[in-house]
N, C-alpha and C positions, 0 to 999 in steps of 0.2 A: 411513582411511589416505590420505595425500596423496603422490602420486608426484612426484619431483623430476626435472626435465629440465634439463640444463646449458644455460646461456644461450649464444646464438649471437651473435658480434660482427658488426658491419657488414662488416668485411673478410672474415670467413668466408662471410657471405651472398653477397657479390659473387663469391667464388671458386666457389660451387656453384650460382649462379643458373641456369646452362644445364642442369645436371642436374635442377634443380627443374622448369624449363619442359619438359623432355623426360621427366618422370616417372621419373627414374632414381635417386631418393633412397630410402634406407631409410625405414621408417615413423618411426623415431626422428629422423632428420635432417629429414624433411619436417615433423614436428611442431615441432622447434626452429626451422626456417625460418619456419613460419607463426606461431608464437608471437612471434618477433622482429618480423614484419610488423605484429602487433597493436599494438605500441607505438612503432614507428620510421617516422615519416612519410618520412624520407629514403630508406629502403630500399623503401617502397611506391612512391615516385616512381621509383626506379631500376628496380624490377620492371616498372612500366608502360612505361618507356622501352625496356627490353630486349624486351618483348613487341612493341612497335611496330617496333623494328629487325628482329626475327625475321619479323614479318608483312610488312614492306616489302621485305626482301631475300630471303626464301625460305631454302632450305637452301644453306649454303656448305660445301663439302667441301675438305679439304686438297688433294686432287688438282686441284681447279678453280682454285687460286690460282697466279698467276705466281710463279716463284721469288723475284723481288724483293719482291713483296707479302708472301709468307710470311716472308721474312727481316725485313722491316720490322715486321710484327706480333710476331714472336718477340722482337725487340729492344725494342719498346714494352712488352711484358709483363714482360720481364726487368727493365727500368728501373722499372716500376710496382711490382714485388715488392720491389725494393731501397728504394723510397721509402716514402711514407706509406701506400700501398695504398688510398687513397680513404677513409681514416678521416675521420670528422667532426672539424672543428676543436674 
């Protein structure tokens, strides 16, 4: 018997990469994430970059952000979600 796991898109992977790095994904989502990495070089590169950013910056909390920086980040993510979302061309 073969179990079917729904495919994860690049956009979905980008949206949950932090949860993956912090080991907060369900077993099913972690499996989907890792299966996607098995065939998507772009997302493997993105994951490496996110690990480097995390390692270089340490932990960033919402409380540690200046209000201007928080607003700028929120605006950037709002615009990103309205746009292509980082999908491959």
